[in-house]
Phi, psi and omega in degrees: 000127178290144178261112181265125180225176173222156179270131180244125178279121177224161174302142176291326182229131172232115179240115177234099181188170175285142176082007183295320185293324180295345179245023185300315181301317180292322178298315181293321179289315183296328181264015175060031177272316175202110183285327185249010178073025179276075185229162173261119181262113181258125184230148174266178179291153176087237188296329181298318180294323178297316181292329178299321178292329179293319184271345185306316180298337179278339185239076190300328184260017186282150169249142183256131180230099174289139177226148173287323170079160173089358181235154176296322178299318179294323178294317179294319179296320178296317181300321178299323181287327180294336181288346188287340176204173181268133179236145174291325182197163171254121180256108177269126179236115179155203176272192187299321181295318180293317181295318180294322176298315180292320180298315182297310183297319179294317180296321182300327184244018172067036181250135178299146184240131176253126183259115176247103188273133176260355175208170182238056186281327181198178187279009180296340183297338181226011186270158175271033183228140173240123177260115187228139178280148175214182186300330182270001180134236181230138181236150174252124186242133176287130179225172175287141177293143182305143180286336179213142175234124183238121176237111178268112185297331178295321181289312183292333178290337182267354178281161179306138181304327182303327181289313177291327178299321179296326178298325177299314179297321182291318181291315182294331179296344178300330179298318179287321180298318177294323176297321178294321179295317177297324176296316178297324177295317182289319187273320187246358181074021178296137183294133181247134178256106184296325179292318178298317178297317181297320179294311182295320184284326182298314180295320180292319180295320178299322182283323183303322186254009182287131183279353187283173178246175182291355175265001182257133176301327179299313180290318180298323178294317179296320178295314179301317182291323178297318180291324178293315177298326176296317178296319177293324178301317178295324177293322181299317186256357178069027182207161176275004187309315183291349185233009183209114178223221178299332179299316180284326176301319179296318180296318179298320180294319178298320178297321183288320186268332182220069183305138175076014184295309183205174179286163178305312183298320178295319182288317178289332178296308179292328175297318178294322180293318179294318179296323177297317177296321179298336179285000181081025184258025183298334178266358183273143180303334181296317181296314179295320180292319179294316179297318181294320179296310180298314181296318181301324182264008173082021176270155181296140173234344179241154175306322181296336181286347186281315005258137175219156169282163177302320182295318179295321179291318179299322179294323178294317179295324178294326180281338190305315181303333182289343181284337178220076186300340182273353187258136180251119182225183178301332180291315178291323184297315180281326178047057183282144176286162178305321179294320178295319179298319179300319178292321179294322178295319177297316178295324176301316178299319178296323178295320178294322177303319182294335181282339181052060184293144175282156171067202181186183182296140178281153178275000000 
């Protein structure tokens, strides 16, 4: 009997622990990524520049490239600089904007990319997607998945809580995104990848029920692993489907209607919770567990937490399907009118009241 398998692209190295950055040179050499440190080190403002000086002695032949990050222009400018000599790898050190800039430039010129995350704001640290701003707005670009992902828990523990808090919202939203994908499979026959769903959902479930706080290595480790699994899930199926559904459509709509309102993770978190409630799961443990997790870690669960009025939030939800016309989610499935959405948002608030959630959004 023939054994049928498939090849799955994943990082060659995944290091999630304290002290990992101090051993970056050894990690690259031991895994045959770069024996002599002949790499391009891309750093963002702030902590990335400080860390570059920390790793420079380990990477004797490295060139340093500071970037503002987050824009297609910055990524193209970086790519032009990478063409000037041959590098074993591009090492991106910083937050999501810096890593996405490095991923795009490295992929453009066929150079392996090493992701060194200084925060856990979203799943970009390990995903095959680069989100970059351009003149027309924001675009998502397919890139090669990083060859290595390094998360130093000591570093991410020292970054502002708000950044890691956003990562919790992004990771937990995978539960809603997978439910949307399953809905599209049932209603429209869209092909579903069970392995991608399992990876995205497993990391999110582990985080959903974790008792720790953002000051605990245990929770930070679980968060890093959930975000990495989400990135691998996207690589497995060649799509953002397991990590992006109605939750992300709502976030894109909020960006369009209320720029700078909240972080990506905060917006997709409340979007995922609202979409979960729209599925009629208000009595289901998943809705209560998701609401408790977001509230416990200080993420928004109500429109007023963003802050928005119920009417403003309902208008954003009405706009959300237009942000991804090709995607079928609970929002497209229900196709609610503005008046119906207004009523659902009010009922959603009542459902949260019944849960008597602890805490509230962090400042």
